[in-house]
VEXPA-863119 format. One record per residue: residue number from 1; residue in three letters; chain; x, y, z of N, C-alpha, C, O in turn. Coordinates in Angstrom, 3 decimals, decimal comma, padded with zeros to 6 digits. Example, Ala and Ser with C-alpha at 12.3 -4.5 7.8 and 13.67 -1.06 7.14 Angstrom:
<sites>
[1 "ala" "A" [013,190 -005,690 007,800] [012,300 -004,500 007,800] [013,200 -003,300 007,800] [014,236 -003,319 008,465]] [2 "ser" "A" [012,850 -002,250 007,080] [013,670 -001,060 007,140] [012,900 000,030 007,870] [013,409 001,138 008,039]] 
</sites>
This chain:
<sites>
[1 "met" "A" [000,854 -001,175 000,000] [000,000 000,000 000,000] [000,895 001,231 000,000] [001,738 001,395 000,882]] [2 "asn" "A" [000,709 002,087 -000,984] [001,541 003,294 -001,038] [000,975 004,379 -000,119] [-000,098 004,227 000,465]] [3 "lys" "A" [001,716 005,464 -000,009] [001,355 006,524 000,939] [-000,016 007,123 000,630] [-000,792 007,406 001,543]] [4 "gln" "A" [-000,309 007,314 -000,640] [-001,591 007,906 -001,014] [-002,758 006,973 -000,641] [-003,797 007,434 -000,169]] [5 "glu" "A" [-002,582 005,691 -000,851] [-003,633 004,727 -000,482] [-003,827 004,694 001,026] [-004,955 004,584 001,507]] [6 "lys" "A" [-002,728 004,788 001,779] [-002,823 004,808 003,239] [-003,595 006,039 003,704] [-004,457 005,952 004,578]] [7 "glu" "A" [-003,273 007,187 003,107] [-003,969 008,422 003,484] [-005,460 008,327 003,152] [-006,302 008,799 003,917]] [8 "gln" "A" [-005,777 007,724 002,024] [-007,185 007,545 001,639] [-007,897 006,611 002,614] [-009,036 006,867 003,005]] [9 "thr" "A" [-007,230 005,536 003,004] [-007,806 004,587 003,968] [-008,035 005,263 005,312] [-009,080 005,070 005,934]] [10 "ile" "A" [-007,072 006,052 005,762] [-007,217 006,775 007,035] [-008,380 007,752 006,953] [-009,166 007,868 007,893]] [11 "ser" "A" [-008,489 008,447 005,844] [-009,590 009,398 005,646] [-010,942 008,682 005,677] [-011,894 009,177 006,281]] [12 "asn" "A" [-011,026 007,525 005,030] [-012,272 006,746 005,043] [-012,612 006,280 006,455] [-013,767 006,338 006,876]] [13 "leu" "A" [-011,598 005,820 007,181] [-011,832 005,384 008,563] [-012,303 006,550 009,430] [-013,209 006,394 010,247]] [14 "gln" "A" [-011,690 007,708 009,251] [-012,092 008,876 010,043] [-013,537 009,266 009,757] [-014,272 009,645 010,668]] [15 "ser" "A" [-013,942 009,175 008,501] [-015,330 009,516 008,184] [-016,286 008,492 008,796] [-017,411 008,839 009,155]] [16 "gln" "A" [-015,853 007,238 008,918] [-016,685 006,212 009,541] [-016,837 006,462 011,046] [-017,931 006,334 011,596]] [17 "ile" "A" [-015,740 006,815 011,696] [-015,786 006,936 013,156] [-016,269 008,301 013,631] [-016,561 008,473 014,815]] [18 "asp" "A" [-016,357 009,267 012,733] [-016,817 010,597 013,134] [-018,277 010,602 013,576] [-018,641 011,332 014,498]] [19 "arg" "A" [-019,098 009,810 012,940] [-020,543 009,871 013,204] [-021,059 008,586 013,837] [-022,158 008,141 013,504]] [20 "tyr" "A" [-020,315 007,996 014,715] [-020,718 006,717 015,304] [-021,602 006,926 016,536] [-021,506 007,950 017,213]] [21 "lys" "A" [-022,447 005,964 016,812] [-023,182 005,902 018,085] [-022,588 004,792 018,945] [-022,529 004,897 020,170]] [22 "gly" "A" [-022,145 003,715 018,268] [-021,541 002,608 018,978] [-020,572 001,871 018,075] [-020,738 001,834 016,856]] [23 "ala" "A" [-019,556 001,286 018,695] [-018,563 000,507 017,943] [-018,096 -000,644 018,822] [-018,054 -000,539 020,048]] [24 "val" "A" [-017,746 -001,743 018,164] [-017,236 -002,898 018,882] [-016,005 -003,400 018,147] [-016,033 -003,617 016,935]] [25 "leu" "A" [-014,916 -003,582 018,901] [-013,699 -004,163 018,346] [-013,730 -005,659 018,573] [-014,005 -006,126 019,678]] [26 "thr" "A" [-013,449 -006,400 017,531] [-013,465 -007,858 017,626] [-012,176 -008,443 017,065] [-011,521 -007,846 016,210]] [27 "ser" "A" [-011,838 -009,598 017,555] [-010,754 -010,388 016,986] [-011,417 -011,531 016,233] [-012,228 -012,268 016,792]] [28 "phe" "A" [-011,068 -011,670 014,975] [-011,741 -012,660 014,137] [-010,858 -013,863 013,839] [-011,163 -014,651 012,944]] [29 "arg" "A" [-009,789 -014,007 014,567] [-008,875 -015,129 014,354] [-009,641 -016,445 014,518] [-010,322 -016,657 015,521]] [30 "gly" "A" [-009,520 -017,316 013,530] [-010,188 -018,616 013,576] [-011,490 -018,655 012,797] [-012,047 -019,735 012,601]] [31 "leu" "A" [-011,996 -017,509 012,343] [-013,223 -017,488 011,546] [-012,898 -017,744 010,079] [-011,880 -017,282 009,564]] [32 "lys" "A" [-013,760 -018,471 009,431] [-013,597 -018,728 008,004] [-014,242 -017,583 007,224] [-015,032 -016,810 007,766]] [33 "val" "A" [-013,892 -017,492 005,945] [-014,416 -016,427 005,091] [-015,935 -016,476 005,058] [-016,586 -015,432 005,097]] [34 "glu" "A" [-016,503 -017,657 004,986] [-017,959 -017,809 004,960] [-018,602 -017,242 006,220] [-019,649 -016,598 006,152]] [35 "gln" "A" [-017,981 -017,478 007,360] [-018,505 -016,966 008,623] [-018,382 -015,435 008,689] [-019,275 -014,752 009,191]] [36 "met" "A" [-017,271 -014,916 008,178] [-017,107 -013,454 008,128] [-018,174 -012,833 007,234] [-018,721 -011,778 007,554]] [37 "asn" "A" [-018,463 -013,475 006,137] [-019,498 -012,963 005,233] [-020,869 -013,008 005,894] [-021,683 -012,108 005,682]] [38 "gln" "A" [-021,141 -014,043 006,694] [-022,420 -014,137 007,408] [-022,596 -012,969 008,368] [-023,652 -012,338 008,416]] [39 "ile" "A" [-021,554 -012,698 009,121] [-021,683 -011,605 010,094] [-021,769 -010,251 009,381] [-022,520 -009,375 009,809]] [40 "arg" "A" [-021,015 -010,078 008,314] [-021,106 -008,824 007,542] [-022,513 -008,622 007,007] [-023,067 -007,525 007,080]] [41 "gln" "A" [-023,089 -009,700 006,465] [-024,440 -009,601 005,899] [-025,455 -009,254 006,978] [-026,320 -008,402 006,770]] [42 "arg" "A" [-025,352 -009,907 008,123] [-026,300 -009,648 009,217] [-026,170 -008,211 009,717] [-027,171 -007,551 009,997]] [43 "leu" "A" [-024,947 -007,738 009,826] [-024,736 -006,356 010,282] [-025,202 -005,358 009,230] [-025,771 -004,320 009,569]] [44 "arg" "A" [-024,970 -005,659 007,980] [-025,387 -004,760 006,892] [-026,903 -004,586 006,887] [-027,403 -003,510 006,558]] [45 "glu" "A" [-027,637 -005,637 007,248] [-029,100 -005,541 007,316] [-029,542 -004,462 008,300] [-030,597 -003,851 008,132]] [46 "glu" "A" [-028,734 -004,239 009,317] [-029,045 -003,222 010,333] [-028,300 -001,911 010,090] [-028,257 -001,045 010,963]] [47 "lys" "A" [-027,712 -001,771 008,895] [-026,957 -000,572 008,510] [-025,749 -000,342 009,416] [-025,453 000,785 009,813]] [48 "ile" "A" [-025,064 -001,435 009,730] [-023,862 -001,394 010,550] [-022,694 -001,810 009,673] [-022,758 -002,821 008,973]] [49 "ser" "A" [-021,622 -001,022 009,716] [-020,456 -001,368 008,899] [-019,517 -002,273 009,698] [-019,434 -002,175 010,922]] [50 "phe" "A" [-018,824 -003,140 008,995] [-017,903 -004,098 009,609] [-016,651 -004,133 008,742] [-016,702 -004,549 007,585]] [51 "his" "A" [-015,525 -003,695 009,306] [-014,294 -003,564 008,541] [-013,153 -004,296 009,230] [-013,012 -004,237 010,452]] [52 "val" "A" [-012,355 -004,975 008,451] [-011,075 -005,473 008,929] [-010,102 -004,326 008,707] [-010,014 -003,784 007,606]] [53 "val" "A" [-009,372 -003,958 009,751] [-008,518 -002,781 009,664] [-007,078 -003,114 010,041] [-006,805 -004,035 010,812]] [54 "lys" "A" [-006,185 -002,341 009,476] [-004,783 -002,419 009,893] [-004,654 -001,583 011,156] [-005,130 -000,450 011,222]] [55 "asn" "A" [-004,014 -002,152 012,137] [-003,924 -001,493 013,441] [-003,240 -000,131 013,371] [-003,709 000,827 013,987]] [56 "thr" "A" [-002,140 -000,034 012,630] [-001,426 001,249 012,562] [-002,281 002,316 011,899] [-002,276 003,469 012,328]] [57 "leu" "A" [-003,016 001,941 010,856] [-003,873 002,916 010,183] [-005,039 003,326 011,080] [-005,433 004,492 011,098]] [58 "met" "A" [-005,583 002,376 011,813] [-006,700 002,681 012,713] [-006,240 003,591 013,847] [-006,965 004,503 014,247]] [59 "lys" "A" [-005,043 003,346 014,365] [-004,515 004,216 015,426] [-004,350 005,644 014,920] [-004,637 006,599 015,643]] [60 "arg" "A" [-003,893 005,791 013,690] [-003,728 007,130 013,114] [-005,088 007,792 012,884] [-005,241 008,992 013,115]] [61 "ala" "A" [-006,063 007,024 012,434] [-007,403 007,574 012,202] [-008,079 007,949 013,516] [-008,903 008,863 013,551]] [62 "ala" "A" [-007,738 007,255 014,591] [-008,390 007,463 015,883] [-007,872 008,689 016,630] [-008,507 009,139 017,583]] [63 "lys" "A" [-006,744 009,230 016,219] [-006,173 010,380 016,937] [-007,161 011,537 016,968] [-007,716 011,941 015,946]] [64 "gly" "A" [-007,363 012,057 018,176] [-008,250 013,201 018,354] [-009,728 012,844 018,406] [-010,579 013,733 018,378]] [65 "thr" "A" [-010,045 011,553 018,481] [-011,446 011,120 018,546] [-011,656 010,259 019,792] [-010,713 009,978 020,531]] [66 "asp" "A" [-012,897 009,848 020,012] [-013,214 008,942 021,121] [-012,495 007,601 020,970] [-012,280 006,892 021,953]] [67 "phe" "A" [-012,131 007,262 019,749] [-011,515 005,966 019,492] [-010,098 005,863 020,048] [-009,533 004,770 020,085]] [68 "glu" "A" [-009,517 006,973 020,477] [-008,211 006,899 021,141] [-008,312 006,076 022,420] [-007,330 005,467 022,844]] [69 "lys" "A" [-009,490 006,052 023,036] [-009,697 005,280 024,260] [-009,513 003,783 024,034] [-009,167 003,055 024,965]] [70 "val" "A" [-009,740 003,316 022,804] [-009,644 001,881 022,520] [-008,384 001,533 021,734] [-008,221 000,388 021,313]] [71 "ser" "A" [-007,498 002,490 021,528] [-006,313 002,227 020,709] [-005,414 001,142 021,312] [-004,676 000,484 020,579]] [72 "gln" "A" [-005,464 000,949 022,607] [-004,665 -000,105 023,230] [-005,124 -001,502 022,815] [-004,379 -002,471 022,968]] [73 "tyr" "A" [-006,348 -001,611 022,290] [-006,877 -002,910 021,867] [-006,552 -003,226 020,412] [-006,912 -004,297 019,923]] [74 "phe" "A" [-005,880 -002,317 019,713] [-005,515 -002,549 018,318] [-004,255 -003,406 018,242] [-003,172 -002,915 017,923]] [75 "glu" "A" [-004,412 -004,669 018,534] [-003,318 -005,633 018,459] [-003,849 -006,905 017,835] [-004,950 -007,353 018,156]] [76 "gly" "A" [-003,068 -007,484 016,946] [-003,491 -008,704 016,276] [-004,535 -008,396 015,219] [-004,787 -007,232 014,911]] [77 "pro" "A" [-005,143 -009,434 014,665] [-006,165 -009,195 013,630] [-007,428 -008,593 014,250] [-008,055 -009,193 015,123]] [78 "ile" "A" [-007,780 -007,418 013,786] [-008,911 -006,666 014,352] [-009,932 -006,356 013,263] [-009,591 -006,010 012,132]] [79 "ala" "A" [-011,191 -006,493 013,650] [-012,293 -006,011 012,822] [-013,112 -005,086 013,711] [-013,258 -005,318 014,911]] [80 "ile" "A" [-013,631 -004,054 013,107] [-014,414 -003,086 013,874] [-015,800 -002,961 013,259] [-015,951 -002,783 012,050]] [81 "ala" "A" [-016,808 -003,057 014,121] [-018,201 -002,866 013,701] [-018,631 -001,497 014,208] [-018,467 -001,180 015,386]] [82 "ile" "A" [-019,181 -000,689 013,308] [-019,562 000,682 013,663] [-021,026 000,917 013,318] [-021,456 000,702 012,185]] [83 "ser" "A" [-021,781 001,358 014,312] [-023,190 001,671 014,124] [-023,381 003,177 014,260] [-022,877 003,798 015,195]] [84 "arg" "A" [-024,112 003,749 013,316] [-024,416 005,180 013,381] [-025,783 005,433 013,984] [-026,143 006,580 014,251]] [85 "glu" "A" [-026,558 004,363 014,204] [-027,929 004,548 014,678] [-028,168 003,906 016,031] [-028,441 004,605 017,007]] [86 "asn" "A" [-028,070 002,585 016,105] [-028,480 001,874 017,302] [-027,354 000,982 017,819] [-027,150 -000,114 017,295]] [87 "pro" "A" [-026,622 001,430 018,836] [-025,526 000,617 019,350] [-025,996 -000,665 020,032] [-025,249 -001,641 020,095]] [88 "ile" "A" [-027,220 -000,670 020,540] [-027,732 -001,855 021,225] [-027,914 -003,004 020,233] [-027,569 -004,145 020,541]] [89 "ser" "A" [-028,450 -002,718 019,053] [-028,634 -003,788 018,069] [-027,292 -004,328 017,611] [-027,171 -005,521 017,333]] [90 "leu" "A" [-026,279 -003,473 017,528] [-024,932 -003,912 017,172] [-024,435 -004,938 018,187] [-023,947 -006,002 017,806]] [91 "val" "A" [-024,556 -004,629 019,452] [-024,092 -005,519 020,512] [-024,890 -006,825 020,497] [-024,315 -007,904 020,635]] [92 "lys" "A" [-026,214 -006,730 020,328] [-027,052 -007,932 020,298] [-026,653 -008,863 019,158] [-026,552 -010,074 019,353]] [93 "ile" "A" [-026,428 -008,310 017,979] [-026,063 -009,122 016,819] [-024,739 -009,834 017,064] [-024,611 -011,030 016,800]] [94 "leu" "A" [-023,756 -009,094 017,570] [-022,450 -009,704 017,802] [-022,508 -010,772 018,892] [-021,883 -011,824 018,759]] [95 "leu" "A" [-023,249 -010,514 019,965] [-023,365 -011,514 021,024] [-024,086 -012,767 020,526] [-023,714 -013,879 020,900]] [96 "asp" "A" [-025,100 -012,603 019,696] [-025,780 -013,763 019,106] [-024,829 -014,557 018,222] [-024,842 -015,788 018,229]] [97 "phe" "A" [-024,004 -013,846 017,464] [-023,056 -014,520 016,579] [-022,003 -015,265 017,380] [-021,592 -016,357 016,988]] [98 "val" "A" [-021,559 -014,700 018,493] [-020,552 -015,348 019,339] [-021,091 -016,661 019,906] [-020,327 -017,605 020,109]] [99 "lys" "A" [-022,401 -016,730 020,163] [-022,992 -017,973 020,679] [-022,783 -019,129 019,713] [-022,515 -020,253 020,138]] [100 "thr" "A" [-022,903 -018,860 018,418] [-022,755 -019,930 017,421] [-021,327 -020,051 016,916] [-020,920 -021,126 016,475]] [101 "gln" "A" [-020,561 -018,975 016,971] [-019,176 -018,963 016,483] [-018,266 -018,375 017,563] [-017,928 -017,193 017,504]] [102 "pro" "A" [-017,868 -019,178 018,540] [-017,056 -018,638 019,636] [-015,661 -018,174 019,208] [-014,931 -017,605 020,019]] [103 "ser" "A" [-015,285 -018,406 017,958] [-013,986 -017,920 017,470] [-013,955 -016,401 017,396] [-012,888 -015,793 017,480]] [104 "leu" "A" [-015,113 -015,795 017,239] [-015,180 -014,332 017,228] [-015,070 -013,856 018,671] [-015,901 -014,191 019,515]] [105 "glu" "A" [-014,041 -013,078 018,936] [-013,809 -012,576 020,289] [-014,121 -011,093 020,333] [-013,576 -010,307 019,558]] [106 "ile" "A" [-014,996 -010,723 021,239] [-015,300 -009,302 021,424] [-014,274 -008,742 022,395] [-014,144 -009,207 023,528]] [107 "arg" "A" [-013,549 -007,734 021,928] [-012,488 -007,157 022,765] [-013,009 -006,029 023,649] [-012,797 -006,028 024,862]] [108 "val" "A" [-013,691 -005,072 023,029] [-014,182 -003,914 023,779] [-015,235 -003,204 022,940] [-015,250 -003,310 021,714]] [109 "gly" "A" [-016,103 -002,486 023,616] [-017,108 -001,675 022,939] [-016,907 -000,209 023,282] [-016,287 000,139 024,286]] [110 "leu" "A" [-017,440 000,623 022,432] [-017,405 002,059 022,654] [-018,796 002,582 022,299] [-019,183 002,598 021,130]] [111 "val" "A" [-019,542 003,010 023,317] [-020,898 003,492 023,100] [-020,957 004,951 023,510] [-020,842 005,291 024,688]] [112 "glu" "A" [-021,137 005,805 022,515] [-021,228 007,244 022,700] [-020,132 007,777 023,627] [-020,398 008,550 024,548]] [113 "gly" "A" [-018,897 007,347 023,362] [-017,742 007,856 024,086] [-017,357 007,090 025,327] [-016,323 007,384 025,927]] [114 "glu" "A" [-018,150 006,117 025,735] [-017,873 005,364 026,956] [-017,395 003,960 026,607] [-017,994 003,281 025,772]] [115 "leu" "A" [-016,307 003,528 027,254] [-015,804 002,168 027,060] [-016,754 001,161 027,693] [-017,250 001,367 028,800]] [116 "val" "A" [-016,998 000,084 026,986] [-017,863 -000,976 027,497] [-017,081 -002,284 027,413] [-016,863 -002,800 026,317]] [117 "pro" "A" [-016,653 -002,833 028,561] [-015,939 -004,103 028,543] [-016,859 -005,234 028,076] [-018,080 -005,113 028,170]] [118 "pro" "A" [-016,287 -006,328 027,576] [-017,113 -007,433 027,070] [-018,127 -007,956 028,086] [-019,235 -008,333 027,704]] [119 "gly" "A" [-017,775 -007,986 029,359] [-018,695 -008,476 030,387] [-019,938 -007,617 030,541] [-021,009 -008,132 030,862]] [120 "glu" "A" [-019,812 -006,330 030,318] [-020,950 -005,423 030,467] [-021,834 -005,387 029,228] [-022,947 -004,861 029,263]] [121 "met" "A" [-021,334 -005,947 028,139] [-022,117 -005,910 026,901] [-023,377 -006,761 027,001] [-024,385 -006,454 026,363]] [122 "lys" "A" [-023,329 -007,830 027,798] [-024,526 -008,662 027,958] [-025,641 -007,874 028,621] [-026,800 -007,984 028,222]] [123 "ser" "A" [-025,304 -007,079 029,631] [-026,344 -006,270 030,278] [-026,822 -005,163 029,344] [-027,998 -004,801 029,359]] [124 "leu" "A" [-025,923 -004,628 028,538] [-026,300 -003,616 027,555] [-027,245 -004,206 026,514] [-028,210 -003,562 026,104]] [125 "ala" "A" [-026,961 -005,431 026,092] [-027,795 -006,091 025,082] [-029,165 -006,474 025,634] [-030,111 -006,663 024,869]] [126 "ser" "A" [-029,275 -006,590 026,951] [-030,562 -006,971 027,537] [-031,511 -005,785 027,690] [-032,671 -005,961 028,063]] [127 "leu" "A" [-031,023 -004,581 027,404] [-031,891 -003,403 027,467] [-032,961 -003,473 026,384] [-032,697 -003,946 025,278]] [128 "pro" "A" [-034,156 -003,009 026,695] [-035,187 -002,953 025,656] [-034,832 -001,894 024,621] [-033,979 -001,043 024,876]] [129 "pro" "A" [-035,468 -001,934 023,467] [-035,197 -000,928 022,437] [-035,461 000,489 022,931] [-036,193 000,697 023,899]] [130 "arg" "A" [-034,866 001,441 022,265] [-034,951 002,855 022,644] [-036,396 003,334 022,752] [-036,739 004,068 023,678]] [131 "glu" "A" [-037,240 002,924 021,813] [-038,632 003,370 021,813] [-039,354 002,912 023,079] [-040,147 003,659 023,653]] [132 "ile" "A" [-039,079 001,691 023,504] [-039,722 001,173 024,721] [-039,195 001,903 025,944] [-039,963 002,234 026,847]] [133 "leu" "A" [-037,893 002,157 025,983] [-037,325 002,917 027,099] [-037,932 004,313 027,185] [-038,228 004,800 028,276]] [134 "met" "A" [-038,115 004,951 026,035] [-038,718 006,284 026,020] [-040,159 006,226 026,527] [-040,589 007,093 027,288]] [135 "ala" "A" [-040,898 005,207 026,104] [-042,283 005,062 026,548] [-042,338 004,826 028,063] [-043,195 005,383 028,750]] [136 "gln" "A" [-041,425 004,003 028,576] [-041,389 003,765 030,016] [-041,055 005,049 030,772] [-041,637 005,329 031,820]] [137 "phe" "A" [-040,124 005,817 030,241] [-039,738 007,077 030,874] [-040,907 008,051 030,895] [-041,165 008,701 031,908]] [138 "leu" "A" [-041,611 008,148 029,773] [-042,775 009,033 029,721] [-043,853 008,576 030,694] [-044,527 009,399 031,314]] [139 "gly" "A" [-044,016 007,267 030,826] [-044,981 006,740 031,784] [-044,634 007,145 033,210] [-045,515 007,479 034,001]] [140 "val" "A" [-043,339 007,114 033,535] [-042,888 007,528 034,864] [-043,157 009,013 035,069] [-043,560 009,429 036,155]] [141 "leu" "A" [-042,934 009,813 034,029] [-043,185 011,249 034,147] [-044,675 011,561 034,291] [-045,049 012,506 034,985]] [142 "gln" "A" [-045,517 010,772 033,639] [-046,953 011,035 033,672] [-047,587 010,625 034,997] [-048,647 011,141 035,351]] [143 "gly" "A" [-046,972 009,723 035,727] [-047,544 009,233 036,983] [-047,910 010,330 037,962] [-049,068 010,411 038,373]] [144 "pro" "A" [-046,965 011,180 038,353] [-047,299 012,248 039,305] [-048,351 013,220 038,760] [-049,197 013,704 039,512]] [145 "ala" "A" [-048,300 013,502 037,465] [-049,297 014,408 036,879] [-050,690 013,794 036,968] [-051,663 014,482 037,275]] [146 "arg" "A" [-050,776 012,501 036,698] [-052,076 011,819 036,812] [-052,600 011,861 038,242] [-053,790 012,083 038,465]] [147 "gln" "A" [-051,717 011,650 039,203] [-052,136 011,689 040,601] [-052,611 013,083 040,989] [-053,603 013,232 041,703]] [148 "leu" "A" [-051,908 014,092 040,522] [-052,295 015,467 040,820] [-053,654 015,784 040,216] [-054,528 016,323 040,895]] [149 "ile" "A" [-053,833 015,452 038,953] [-055,109 015,714 038,285] [-056,225 014,907 038,939] [-057,334 015,406 039,130]] [150 "gly" "A" [-055,921 013,646 039,283] [-056,928 012,819 039,970] [-057,337 013,432 041,299] [-058,519 013,435 041,644]] [151 "gly" "A" [-056,375 013,949 042,046] [-056,675 014,595 043,329] [-057,515 015,845 043,152] [-058,448 016,091 043,916]] [152 "ile" "A" [-057,184 016,630 042,146] [-057,953 017,856 041,880] [-059,377 017,499 041,468] [-060,334 018,100 041,957]] [153 "leu" "A" [-059,523 016,528 040,573] [-060,866 016,126 040,128] [-061,694 015,564 041,276] [-062,885 015,857 041,387]] [154 "thr" "A" [-061,069 014,759 042,126] [-061,784 014,196 043,267] [-062,265 015,310 044,194] [-063,411 015,303 044,645]] [155 "ser" "A" [-061,387 016,257 044,471] [-061,769 017,386 045,334] [-062,896 018,204 044,695] [-063,832 018,620 045,380]] [156 "phe" "A" [-062,803 018,429 043,399] [-063,823 019,180 042,690] [-065,160 018,442 042,726] [-066,203 019,061 042,936]] [157 "gln" "A" [-065,137 017,110 042,521] [-066,369 016,320 042,571] [-066,982 016,355 043,969] [-068,198 016,478 044,111]] [158 "glu" "A" [-066,143 016,247 045,002] [-066,648 016,310 046,369] [-067,292 017,665 046,643] [-068,327 017,742 047,304]] [159 "phe" "A" [-066,686 018,722 046,139] [-067,249 020,053 046,296] [-068,602 020,147 045,597] [-069,552 020,700 046,152]] [160 "leu" "A" [-068,694 019,600 044,363] [-069,960 019,630 043,641] [-071,031 018,825 044,364] [-072,182 019,257 044,436]] [161 "tyr" "A" [-070,671 017,657 044,904] [-071,634 016,855 045,666] [-072,114 017,621 046,898] [-073,302 017,606 047,220]] [162 "leu" "A" [-071,193 018,286 047,580] [-071,547 019,078 048,750] [-072,455 020,236 048,362] [-073,429 020,526 049,057]] [163 "leu" "A" [-072,139 020,900 047,249] [-072,948 022,005 046,760] [-074,349 021,520 046,384] [-075,343 022,170 046,709]] [164 "gln" "A" [-074,424 020,382 045,700] [-075,717 019,813 045,309] [-076,530 019,436 046,542] [-077,742 019,644 046,583]] [165 "ala" "A" [-075,851 018,876 047,552] [-076,557 018,529 048,793] [-077,123 019,778 049,454] [-078,237 019,755 049,978]] [166 "arg" "A" [-076,374 020,848 049,431] [-076,861 022,106 050,034] [-078,028 022,668 049,239] [-078,988 023,173 049,821]] [167 "val" "A" [-077,953 022,584 047,874] [-079,064 023,042 047,034] [-080,303 022,217 047,355] [-081,396 022,761 047,510]] [168 "asp" "A" [-080,126 020,899 047,453] [-081,267 020,027 047,773] [-081,827 020,350 049,161] [-083,042 020,337 049,357]] [169 "gln" "A" [-080,962 020,634 050,103] [-081,399 020,963 051,464] [-082,191 022,260 051,467] [-083,240 022,348 052,106]] [170 "val" "A" [-081,689 023,278 050,750] [-082,395 024,562 050,693] [-083,725 024,382 049,978] [-084,731 024,955 050,396]] [171 "ala" "A" [-083,747 023,595 048,906] [-084,996 023,371 048,153] [-085,995 022,621 049,021] [-087,186 022,932 048,986]] [172 "ser" "A" [-085,549 021,648 049,791] [-086,494 020,897 050,629] [-086,984 021,756 051,783] [-088,133 021,607 052,200]] [173 "ser" "A" [-086,164 022,641 052,311] [-086,627 023,521 053,400] [-087,592 024,560 052,874] [-088,479 024,976 053,619]] [174 "glu" "A" [-087,468 025,013 051,609] [-088,391 025,971 051,015] [-089,735 025,290 050,762] [-090,780 025,903 050,976]] [175 "thr" "A" [-089,728 024,037 050,312] [-090,994 023,332 050,061] [-091,701 022,996 051,374] [-092,931 022,969 051,418]] [176 "ser" "A" [-090,960 022,745 052,420] [-091,606 022,420 053,682] [-092,137 023,667 054,365] [-093,080 023,558 055,149]] [177 "thr" "A" [-091,590 024,835 054,114] [-092,085 026,063 054,694] [-093,261 026,630 053,891] [-094,055 027,406 054,421]] [178 "ser" "A" [-093,370 026,258 052,655] [-094,467 026,791 051,874] [-095,723 026,020 052,025] [-096,736 026,365 051,415]] 
</sites>
């Protein structure tokens, strides 16, 4: 690879890592080409890129970015999966693939700037999708408002019942006096 090709590769890597939401570094030693193609295809379905990278080029591309945090893991044969949308689906796909192909080793994850060790990825993968989390959060926010409105309505209804009872009392006392 000549200098111009290296610079182009570094530029391409930088454009990939600039807009990431999540990334996972893997060691693919022991995987066959067919297995690599399977994982690439599965990741591509979710719009996740999967690249085999040269460690020196990746280290150069990572300078000045969040990926400097994982540069110590750039040793041996490395492939990097990068998601621009949903880091949870990236982790789930890779963990599912590891179940059937234990040759794929997950080294480390990077989710929105935070390092995620392989042990913590299982708990990350067990999270519900973002939409469900948002709905649960909104439900928690609505709880106190519902209680407040319920309390106000109950008080208002009690006041109306009391007012109606007084109207009925005054009406019955007027009919009995007449």
